[in-house]
Backbone as JSON Lines, residues from 0, in Angstrom:
{"i":0,"aa":"M","n":[-66.08,-2.93,13.36],"ca":[-65.57,-3.89,13.64],"c":[-65.42,-4.22,14.91]}
{"i":1,"aa":"S","n":[-65.57,-5.49,15.67],"ca":[-65.17,-5.87,16.88],"c":[-64.62,-7.32,16.81]}
{"i":2,"aa":"L","n":[-63.13,-7.72,17.03],"ca":[-62.7,-8.99,17.15],"c":[-62.76,-9.92,18.7]}
{"i":3,"aa":"P","n":[-62.95,-11.23,18.08],"ca":[-62.98,-11.77,19.44],"c":[-62.51,-11.43,20.85]}
{"i":4,"aa":"A","n":[-62.7,-11.85,21.58],"ca":[-62.26,-11.86,23.08],"c":[-61.23,-12.79,22.98]}
{"i":5,"aa":"G","n":[-59.82,-11.92,23.2],"ca":[-57.78,-12.4,23.01],"c":[-57.42,-12.18,21.82]}
{"i":6,"aa":"H","n":[-58.22,-12.21,20.46],"ca":[-58.3,-11.83,19.35],"c":[-56.95,-10.58,19.56]}
{"i":7,"aa":"A","n":[-57.44,-9.12,19.86],"ca":[-56.6,-8.08,19.91],"c":[-55.4,-8.01,20.52]}
{"i":8,"aa":"R","n":[-55.61,-8.62,21.97],"ca":[-54.16,-8.52,23.26],"c":[-53.4,-9.86,21.97]}
{"i":9,"aa":"R","n":[-53.59,-10.85,21.1],"ca":[-52.66,-11.8,20.22],"c":[-51.95,-10.28,19.23]}
{"i":10,"aa":"L","n":[-52.88,-9.79,18.61],"ca":[-52.23,-9.14,17.65],"c":[-51.57,-8.43,17.67]}
{"i":11,"aa":"F","n":[-51.94,-7.18,19.08],"ca":[-51.24,-6.96,19.58],"c":[-49.37,-6.77,19.77]}
{"i":12,"aa":"L","n":[-49.63,-8.34,20.56],"ca":[-48.24,-8.86,21.4],"c":[-47.59,-9.32,19.94]}
{"i":13,"aa":"G","n":[-48.07,-9.98,18.72],"ca":[-47.3,-10.25,17.26],"c":[-46.95,-9.09,17.03]}
{"i":14,"aa":"F","n":[-47.98,-7.94,16.6],"ca":[-47.52,-6.81,16.16],"c":[-46.36,-6.35,16.77]}
{"i":15,"aa":"T","n":[-45.9,-6.38,18.26],"ca":[-45.04,-5.83,19.54],"c":[-43.3,-6.51,19.33]}
{"i":16,"aa":"C","n":[-43.7,-8.11,18.8],"ca":[-42.74,-8.85,18.18],"c":[-42.39,-8.66,17.28]}
{"i":17,"aa":"S","n":[-42.86,-8.75,16.38],"ca":[-42.27,-8.2,15.06],"c":[-41.59,-6.83,14.96]}
{"i":18,"aa":"I","n":[-41.95,-5.69,15.81],"ca":[-40.97,-4.6,15.71],"c":[-40.12,-4.64,16.33]}
{"i":19,"aa":"M","n":[-40.02,-5.53,17.68],"ca":[-38.51,-5.73,18.09],"c":[-37.6,-6.7,17.81]}
{"i":20,"aa":"F","n":[-38.12,-7.96,17.07],"ca":[-37.39,-8.08,15.91],"c":[-36.36,-7.21,14.94]}
{"i":21,"aa":"L","n":[-37.36,-6.43,14.22],"ca":[-36.84,-5.55,13.36],"c":[-35.81,-4.78,13.53]}
{"i":22,"aa":"V","n":[-35.98,-4.56,14.95],"ca":[-34.7,-3.37,15.62],"c":[-33.98,-4.51,16.25]}
{"i":23,"aa":"V","n":[-34.32,-4.97,16.67],"ca":[-32.81,-5.93,17.48],"c":[-31.8,-6.47,15.67]}
{"i":24,"aa":"F","n":[-32.75,-6.81,15.2],"ca":[-32.05,-6.92,13.01],"c":[-31.43,-6.24,12.72]}
{"i":25,"aa":"A","n":[-31.6,-4.9,12.68],"ca":[-31.7,-3.6,12.4],"c":[-30.38,-3.31,12.83]}
{"i":26,"aa":"V","n":[-29.71,-3.54,14.36],"ca":[-28.71,-3.33,15.29],"c":[-27.64,-4.35,15.1]}
{"i":27,"aa":"L","n":[-27.88,-5.91,14.98],"ca":[-27.21,-6.78,14.44],"c":[-26.24,-6.32,13.66]}
{"i":28,"aa":"V","n":[-27.13,-6.34,11.96],"ca":[-27.04,-6.07,10.37],"c":[-25.6,-4.59,10.87]}
{"i":29,"aa":"A","n":[-26.17,-3.71,11.35],"ca":[-25.54,-2.41,11.58],"c":[-24.0,-2.76,12.11]}
{"i":30,"aa":"Y","n":[-23.88,-3.52,13.93],"ca":[-23.07,-3.69,14.39],"c":[-22.08,-4.76,13.22]}
{"i":31,"aa":"N","n":[-22.56,-5.77,12.68],"ca":[-21.76,-6.24,11.88],"c":[-21.06,-5.89,10.67]}
{"i":32,"aa":"T","n":[-21.49,-4.78,10.01],"ca":[-21.36,-4.37,8.48],"c":[-20.43,-3.54,9.05]}
{"i":33,"aa":"E","n":[-19.91,-2.63,10.55],"ca":[-19.43,-1.95,10.69],"c":[-17.83,-2.57,11.22]}
{"i":34,"aa":"A","n":[-18.39,-3.82,12.2],"ca":[-17.2,-4.57,12.97],"c":[-16.71,-5.68,11.53]}
{"i":35,"aa":"E","n":[-17.3,-5.78,10.29],"ca":[-16.76,-6.47,9.02],"c":[-15.96,-4.74,8.19]}
{"i":36,"aa":"S","n":[-16.55,-4.08,7.88],"ca":[-16.01,-2.99,7.21],"c":[-14.5,-2.68,8.08]}
{"i":37,"aa":"S","n":[-14.75,-2.21,9.19],"ca":[-13.29,-2.16,9.46],"c":[-12.28,-3.21,9.97]}
{"i":38,"aa":"S","n":[-12.84,-4.52,10.01],"ca":[-11.72,-5.44,10.25],"c":[-11.13,-5.69,8.84]}
{"i":39,"aa":"Y","n":[-12.1,-5.72,7.75],"ca":[-11.53,-5.42,6.08],"c":[-10.41,-4.11,5.75]}
{"i":40,"aa":"V","n":[-10.6,-3.41,6.84],"ca":[-9.93,-1.95,5.7],"c":[-8.3,-2.42,6.68]}
{"i":41,"aa":"K","n":[-8.57,-3.02,7.94],"ca":[-7.12,-3.21,8.8],"c":[-6.66,-4.29,7.95]}
{"i":42,"aa":"S","n":[-7.27,-5.53,7.65],"ca":[-6.56,-6.65,7.52],"c":[-5.72,-6.29,5.97]}
{"i":43,"aa":"S","n":[-6.64,-5.18,4.7],"ca":[-6.09,-5.17,3.12],"c":[-5.04,-4.18,3.67]}
{"i":44,"aa":"V","n":[-4.86,-3.65,5.07],"ca":[-3.83,-2.68,4.74],"c":[-2.62,-3.22,5.25]}
{"i":45,"aa":"D","n":[-2.8,-4.16,6.29],"ca":[-1.53,-4.9,7.02],"c":[-1.64,-6.37,6.17]}
{"i":46,"aa":"E","n":[-2.45,-6.93,5.84],"ca":[-1.88,-8.26,4.95],"c":[-1.65,-8.14,3.25]}
{"i":47,"aa":"Y","n":[-2.47,-6.59,2.95],"ca":[-2.21,-6.33,1.42],"c":[-1.52,-5.26,1.1]}
{"i":48,"aa":"P","n":[-0.18,-4.63,1.76],"ca":[-0.1,-3.55,1.16],"c":[0.29,-3.36,-0.43]}
{"i":49,"aa":"L","n":[0.3,-1.58,-0.6],"ca":[0.41,-1.59,-1.92],"c":[1.39,-2.55,-2.54]}
{"i":50,"aa":"T","n":[1.44,-2.89,-3.52],"ca":[2.53,-3.28,-4.3],"c":[3.08,-2.65,-5.69]}
{"i":51,"aa":"I","n":[3.85,-2.07,-5.68],"ca":[4.39,-1.35,-6.83],"c":[5.3,-2.63,-7.85]}
{"i":52,"aa":"G","n":[5.43,-2.74,-8.53],"ca":[5.76,-3.23,-9.47],"c":[6.86,-2.93,-10.47]}
{"i":53,"aa":"I","n":[7.95,-3.07,-11.25],"ca":[9.35,-2.6,-11.73],"c":[9.95,-3.24,-12.48]}
{"i":54,"aa":"Y","n":[9.47,-2.87,-13.2],"ca":[10.15,-3.81,-14.86],"c":[11.26,-3.48,-15.05]}
{"i":55,"aa":"T","n":[12.0,-4.54,-15.04],"ca":[13.54,-4.26,-15.81],"c":[14.12,-5.35,-16.19]}
{"i":56,"aa":"A","n":[14.94,-5.16,-16.73],"ca":[16.09,-5.81,-18.16],"c":[16.81,-6.71,-17.15]}
{"i":57,"aa":"N","n":[17.03,-6.02,-16.46],"ca":[18.53,-6.14,-15.4],"c":[18.14,-6.5,-13.3]}
{"i":58,"aa":"P","n":[17.61,-7.38,-13.05],"ca":[17.18,-7.34,-11.82],"c":[18.02,-7.42,-10.92]}
{"i":59,"aa":"E","n":[19.23,-8.07,-11.09],"ca":[20.26,-8.19,-10.35],"c":[20.8,-6.73,-9.92]}
{"i":60,"aa":"E","n":[20.8,-6.01,-11.06],"ca":[21.38,-4.49,-10.67],"c":[20.18,-3.94,-9.82]}
{"i":61,"aa":"T","n":[18.87,-4.1,-10.38],"ca":[18.05,-3.26,-9.77],"c":[17.2,-3.7,-7.93]}
{"i":62,"aa":"I","n":[17.81,-4.71,-7.92],"ca":[17.68,-5.46,-6.51],"c":[18.72,-4.69,-5.45]}
{"i":63,"aa":"A","n":[20.09,-4.85,-6.33],"ca":[21.35,-4.02,-5.68],"c":[20.79,-2.68,-5.55]}
{"i":64,"aa":"F","n":[20.56,-2.21,-6.27],"ca":[20.11,-0.18,-6.07],"c":[19.21,-0.14,-4.58]}
{"i":65,"aa":"Y","n":[18.22,-1.24,-4.62],"ca":[16.65,-1.37,-3.38],"c":[17.73,-1.73,-2.37]}
{"i":66,"aa":"R","n":[18.18,-2.36,-2.29],"ca":[19.23,-3.0,-1.25],"c":[19.81,-1.62,-0.4]}
{"i":67,"aa":"K","n":[20.35,-0.85,-1.44],"ca":[21.26,0.07,-0.96],"c":[20.21,1.16,-0.23]}
{"i":68,"aa":"L","n":[18.67,1.32,-0.94],"ca":[18.04,1.88,-0.4],"c":[17.57,1.33,1.32]}
{"i":69,"aa":"G","n":[17.68,0.42,1.29],"ca":[16.65,-0.24,2.98],"c":[16.17,-1.47,2.08]}
{"i":70,"aa":"F","n":[15.98,-1.66,1.44],"ca":[14.81,-2.56,1.11],"c":[15.51,-3.78,1.53]}
{"i":71,"aa":"R","n":[14.47,-5.42,1.8],"ca":[15.46,-6.64,1.81],"c":[13.81,-7.52,0.94]}
{"i":72,"aa":"S","n":[14.94,-8.48,1.29],"ca":[13.41,-9.82,0.43],"c":[12.3,-10.08,1.2]}
{"i":73,"aa":"S","n":[11.62,-10.48,0.4],"ca":[10.28,-10.64,1.52],"c":[9.29,-11.44,0.55]}
{"i":74,"aa":"D","n":[8.26,-12.14,1.36],"ca":[7.35,-12.94,0.42],"c":[6.65,-11.9,0.01]}
{"i":75,"aa":"G","n":[6.17,-12.2,-1.4],"ca":[5.52,-11.21,-2.29],"c":[3.88,-11.76,-2.31]}
{"i":76,"aa":"L","n":[2.82,-11.15,-3.24],"ca":[2.06,-11.4,-3.51],"c":[2.02,-12.48,-5.14]}
{"i":77,"aa":"S","n":[3.3,-12.19,-5.76],"ca":[3.11,-12.97,-6.87],"c":[4.12,-13.84,-6.56]}
{"i":78,"aa":"K","n":[4.0,-15.02,-6.76],"ca":[4.63,-16.07,-6.93],"c":[5.38,-16.49,-8.22]}
{"i":79,"aa":"G","n":[5.66,-15.76,-8.83],"ca":[6.21,-16.17,-10.51],"c":[7.5,-16.24,-10.27]}
{"i":80,"aa":"L","n":[8.45,-16.69,-11.03],"ca":[9.71,-17.3,-11.11],"c":[10.52,-16.1,-11.56]}
{"i":81,"aa":"D","n":[9.84,-15.31,-11.83],"ca":[10.7,-13.81,-12.52],"c":[10.4,-12.6,-12.07]}
{"i":82,"aa":"V","n":[9.91,-12.84,-10.61],"ca":[9.02,-12.0,-9.86],"c":[10.06,-12.06,-8.22]}
{"i":83,"aa":"F","n":[10.67,-10.5,-7.89],"ca":[11.66,-11.09,-6.98],"c":[10.77,-9.33,-6.02]}
{"i":84,"aa":"S","n":[10.66,-10.0,-4.42],"ca":[9.89,-9.29,-4.16],"c":[10.54,-8.15,-2.8]}
{"i":85,"aa":"M","n":[10.25,-6.95,-2.61],"ca":[11.6,-6.64,-1.48],"c":[10.53,-5.76,-0.54]}
{"i":86,"aa":"E","n":[10.38,-5.37,0.55],"ca":[9.72,-4.66,1.16],"c":[10.94,-3.66,2.36]}
{"i":87,"aa":"K","n":[10.66,-2.61,3.03],"ca":[11.19,-1.66,3.66],"c":[10.59,-1.43,4.84]}
{"i":88,"aa":"E","n":[10.79,-1.2,5.91],"ca":[10.45,-0.89,7.16],"c":[9.7,0.33,7.15]}
{"i":89,"aa":"G","n":[8.78,0.5,7.42],"ca":[8.18,1.91,7.83],"c":[7.72,2.52,6.36]}
{"i":90,"aa":"T","n":[7.27,1.61,5.07],"ca":[7.26,1.72,4.58],"c":[5.43,1.33,4.15]}
{"i":91,"aa":"P","n":[4.68,1.89,3.76],"ca":[3.11,1.1,2.69],"c":[3.31,-0.13,2.25]}
{"i":92,"aa":"Y","n":[4.12,-0.24,1.06],"ca":[4.47,-0.93,0.17],"c":[5.26,-1.72,0.18]}
{"i":93,"aa":"K","n":[5.25,-2.41,-1.03],"ca":[6.52,-3.43,-1.08],"c":[6.58,-3.34,-2.73]}
{"i":94,"aa":"L","n":[7.68,-3.75,-3.26],"ca":[8.63,-3.92,-4.59],"c":[8.47,-4.56,-5.09]}
{"i":95,"aa":"E","n":[8.11,-4.82,-5.96],"ca":[8.39,-6.43,-7.09],"c":[8.75,-6.23,-8.1]}
{"i":96,"aa":"I","n":[9.9,-6.57,-8.56],"ca":[10.94,-6.62,-9.52],"c":[10.69,-7.42,-10.22]}
{"i":97,"aa":"L","n":[10.5,-7.11,-11.57],"ca":[9.82,-7.77,-12.58],"c":[10.89,-8.27,-13.76]}
{"i":98,"aa":"H","n":[11.32,-9.09,-13.97],"ca":[12.44,-9.29,-14.86],"c":[11.62,-9.75,-16.68]}
{"i":99,"aa":"S","n":[11.71,-8.4,-16.75],"ca":[10.81,-8.45,-18.32],"c":[12.41,-9.07,-19.3]}
{"i":100,"aa":"R","n":[12.41,-9.84,-20.33],"ca":[13.45,-9.97,-21.01],"c":[13.8,-9.68,-21.81]}
{"i":101,"aa":"S","n":[13.06,-8.24,-22.79],"ca":[13.33,-7.95,-23.41],"c":[14.25,-6.37,-22.58]}
{"i":102,"aa":"A","n":[15.36,-6.04,-23.75],"ca":[16.51,-4.88,-23.47],"c":[15.95,-3.51,-23.74]}
{"i":103,"aa":"N","n":[14.5,-3.48,-24.92],"ca":[14.16,-2.68,-25.05],"c":[13.31,-1.42,-24.31]}
{"i":104,"aa":"K","n":[13.97,-0.43,-24.04],"ca":[13.52,0.65,-22.81],"c":[12.03,1.01,-22.91]}
{"i":105,"aa":"A","n":[11.71,1.36,-24.1],"ca":[10.33,1.92,-24.22],"c":[9.58,0.32,-23.99]}
{"i":106,"aa":"E","n":[9.58,-1.06,-24.61],"ca":[8.9,-1.89,-23.72],"c":[8.54,-2.05,-21.81]}
{"i":107,"aa":"L","n":[9.61,-1.49,-21.56],"ca":[9.72,-1.65,-20.18],"c":[9.51,-0.45,-19.26]}
{"i":108,"aa":"S","n":[8.55,0.75,-20.39],"ca":[8.11,1.94,-19.85],"c":[6.18,2.0,-19.01]}
{"i":109,"aa":"G","n":[5.71,2.63,-18.59],"ca":[4.09,2.2,-18.86],"c":[3.81,1.86,-17.0]}
{"i":110,"aa":"G","n":[5.0,1.94,-16.58],"ca":[4.4,1.2,-14.58],"c":[4.93,2.69,-13.67]}
{"i":111,"aa":"V","n":[5.87,2.67,-12.81],"ca":[5.8,3.73,-12.1],"c":[6.6,4.66,-12.27]}
{"i":112,"aa":"S","n":[6.8,6.13,-12.3],"ca":[7.19,6.94,-12.75],"c":[8.34,7.34,-11.45]}
{"i":113,"aa":"G","n":[7.69,7.41,-10.19],"ca":[8.97,7.66,-9.19],"c":[8.58,7.63,-8.25]}
{"i":114,"aa":"M","n":[9.31,8.13,-6.88],"ca":[8.56,7.06,-5.7],"c":[9.22,8.37,-4.53]}
{"i":115,"aa":"S","n":[8.34,8.44,-3.58],"ca":[9.56,9.23,-2.48],"c":[9.47,8.8,-0.89]}
{"i":116,"aa":"F","n":[10.56,9.2,-0.63],"ca":[10.63,8.53,0.71],"c":[10.97,9.92,1.32]}
{"i":117,"aa":"K","n":[9.9,9.51,2.66],"ca":[10.71,10.9,3.84],"c":[11.72,10.44,4.76]}
{"i":118,"aa":"V","n":[12.7,10.95,5.06],"ca":[13.73,10.83,5.63],"c":[13.93,11.97,6.83]}
{"i":119,"aa":"N","n":[14.58,11.66,7.94],"ca":[14.42,12.33,9.26],"c":[15.7,13.03,9.02]}
{"i":120,"aa":"D","n":[16.56,12.87,8.3],"ca":[17.93,14.31,8.27],"c":[18.46,13.7,6.68]}
{"i":121,"aa":"L","n":[17.97,15.07,5.92],"ca":[18.31,14.57,4.37],"c":[19.86,14.45,4.17]}
{"i":122,"aa":"T","n":[20.83,15.58,4.61],"ca":[22.19,15.28,4.46],"c":[22.72,14.0,5.01]}
{"i":123,"aa":"E","n":[22.32,13.42,5.83],"ca":[22.99,12.32,6.59],"c":[22.8,11.15,5.46]}
{"i":124,"aa":"S","n":[21.09,11.21,5.39],"ca":[20.99,10.61,4.26],"c":[21.35,10.03,3.13]}
{"i":125,"aa":"V","n":[21.43,11.32,2.43],"ca":[22.21,11.56,0.82],"c":[24.14,11.13,0.95]}
{"i":126,"aa":"S","n":[24.47,11.35,2.18],"ca":[25.69,10.96,2.42],"c":[26.25,9.92,2.97]}
{"i":127,"aa":"D","n":[24.61,8.72,3.71],"ca":[25.26,7.49,3.27],"c":[24.91,7.04,1.87]}
{"i":128,"aa":"L","n":[23.86,7.51,1.22],"ca":[23.55,6.78,-0.16],"c":[24.96,6.56,-0.84]}
{"i":129,"aa":"Q","n":[25.22,8.05,-0.9],"ca":[26.62,8.23,-1.51],"c":[27.76,7.49,-1.64]}
{"i":130,"aa":"N","n":[27.85,7.07,-0.05],"ca":[28.72,6.03,0.51],"c":[28.73,4.81,-0.32]}
{"i":131,"aa":"K","n":[27.41,4.04,-0.46],"ca":[27.23,2.72,-0.58],"c":[27.31,3.21,-2.16]}
{"i":132,"aa":"G","n":[27.73,4.36,-3.15],"ca":[28.07,4.48,-4.54],"c":[26.88,5.04,-5.26]}
{"i":133,"aa":"L","n":[25.92,5.21,-4.8],"ca":[24.49,5.6,-5.71],"c":[25.02,7.38,-5.99]}
{"i":134,"aa":"R","n":[24.64,7.55,-7.0],"ca":[24.72,8.91,-7.58],"c":[23.18,9.86,-7.47]}
{"i":135,"aa":"F","n":[23.32,11.16,-6.99],"ca":[22.63,11.95,-6.97],"c":[21.96,12.69,-8.13]}
{"i":136,"aa":"V","n":[20.93,13.22,-8.73],"ca":[20.91,13.95,-9.38],"c":[20.79,15.71,-8.84]}
{"i":137,"aa":"E","n":[20.45,15.53,-7.93],"ca":[20.0,16.74,-7.29],"c":[20.28,16.46,-5.61]}
{"i":138,"aa":"T","n":[20.84,17.43,-5.06],"ca":[20.99,16.88,-3.76],"c":[20.18,18.38,-2.52]}
{"i":139,"aa":"D","n":[20.34,19.5,-3.36],"ca":[20.01,20.5,-2.39],"c":[18.86,21.23,-2.95]}
{"i":140,"aa":"G","n":[17.55,20.17,-3.26],"ca":[16.05,21.22,-3.94],"c":[15.84,21.17,-3.08]}
{"i":141,"aa":"K","n":[14.85,22.56,-3.01],"ca":[13.8,23.16,-2.2],"c":[12.02,23.24,-2.93]}
{"i":142,"aa":"R","n":[11.56,23.0,-2.57],"ca":[10.29,23.24,-3.29],"c":[8.62,23.09,-2.07]}
{"i":143,"aa":"D","n":[7.97,24.37,-1.58],"ca":[7.46,24.77,-1.29],"c":[7.27,24.3,0.27]}
{"i":144,"aa":"G","n":[8.35,24.8,0.32],"ca":[9.23,24.71,1.51],"c":[9.59,23.23,2.69]}
{"i":145,"aa":"V","n":[9.88,22.0,1.24],"ca":[10.46,20.82,1.42],"c":[11.69,20.92,1.1]}
{"i":146,"aa":"N","n":[12.63,20.19,1.95],"ca":[14.08,19.97,1.2],"c":[14.08,18.65,0.72]}
{"i":147,"aa":"Y","n":[14.44,18.32,-0.43],"ca":[14.95,17.5,-1.15],"c":[16.22,17.02,-1.9]}
{"i":148,"aa":"A","n":[16.5,15.22,-2.2],"ca":[17.65,15.21,-2.87],"c":[16.64,13.98,-3.78]}
{"i":149,"aa":"S","n":[17.35,14.0,-5.34],"ca":[16.69,12.75,-6.32],"c":[17.7,12.43,-6.88]}
{"i":150,"aa":"L","n":[17.33,10.82,-7.55],"ca":[18.39,9.92,-7.85],"c":[17.53,9.21,-9.35]}
{"i":151,"aa":"N","n":[18.21,8.56,-9.81],"ca":[17.29,7.6,-10.3],"c":[17.64,6.3,-10.16]}
{"i":152,"aa":"D","n":[16.94,5.28,-10.61],"ca":[17.06,3.97,-10.47],"c":[17.66,3.34,-11.42]}
{"i":153,"aa":"P","n":[18.19,2.09,-11.6],"ca":[18.48,1.79,-12.71],"c":[17.7,1.48,-14.13]}
{"i":154,"aa":"N","n":[16.63,2.01,-14.14],"ca":[15.73,1.39,-14.8],"c":[14.79,3.09,-15.06]}
{"i":155,"aa":"G","n":[15.53,4.12,-14.51],"ca":[14.88,5.51,-15.43],"c":[13.58,6.24,-14.26]}
{"i":156,"aa":"I","n":[13.71,5.2,-13.14],"ca":[12.47,5.69,-12.13],"c":[13.32,6.69,-10.61]}
{"i":157,"aa":"S","n":[12.33,7.74,-11.05],"ca":[12.71,8.8,-9.92],"c":[12.82,8.28,-8.46]}
{"i":158,"aa":"I","n":[13.12,8.75,-7.99],"ca":[13.67,8.74,-6.34],"c":[13.68,10.1,-6.33]}
{"i":159,"aa":"K","n":[12.95,10.09,-4.71],"ca":[13.26,11.58,-4.19],"c":[13.06,10.99,-2.35]}
{"i":160,"aa":"L","n":[13.83,11.99,-2.15],"ca":[14.46,11.89,-0.66],"c":[13.58,13.18,0.21]}
{"i":161,"aa":"F","n":[13.12,13.09,1.12],"ca":[12.55,14.56,1.6],"c":[12.53,14.78,2.96]}
{"i":162,"aa":"Q","n":[12.59,15.88,3.43],"ca":[12.74,16.69,4.67],"c":[11.6,17.26,4.94]}
{"i":163,"aa":"P","n":[10.7,17.39,5.66],"ca":[9.75,18.4,5.44],"c":[10.37,19.77,6.54]}
């Protein structure tokens, strides 16, 4: 079967253009997907850090405790009237102190059970926090070559300071 004059050239040109279009389209899709995913990851980490909810019947005491640990007030992701957001420079998350009107400790449980903070000098950090009135459960712990100290927040959440 033979094609009329000029048709073979047009068919070849059409086929070549189609292939070029698909290659350019594939490159654009790959570039945009990579750009979108990298910007998404960056913005989600920068703009929406991990938020830890701490339920408490006594928010004033809990807020005072975390201020002694170096947290400060911040704009929170939740805008409820009974939510107080805090953040600390150098940590990848925010705390949300959630006021629960229940005084029953069993109803307050179920959230976070502990947090750890890396410090440059454990002895100095422990001394500084003791001077601020915080009481430690343990000040000279050692596990797997890591020195640590532990204390509890007013809600029973275990806080560990560690120095590798």
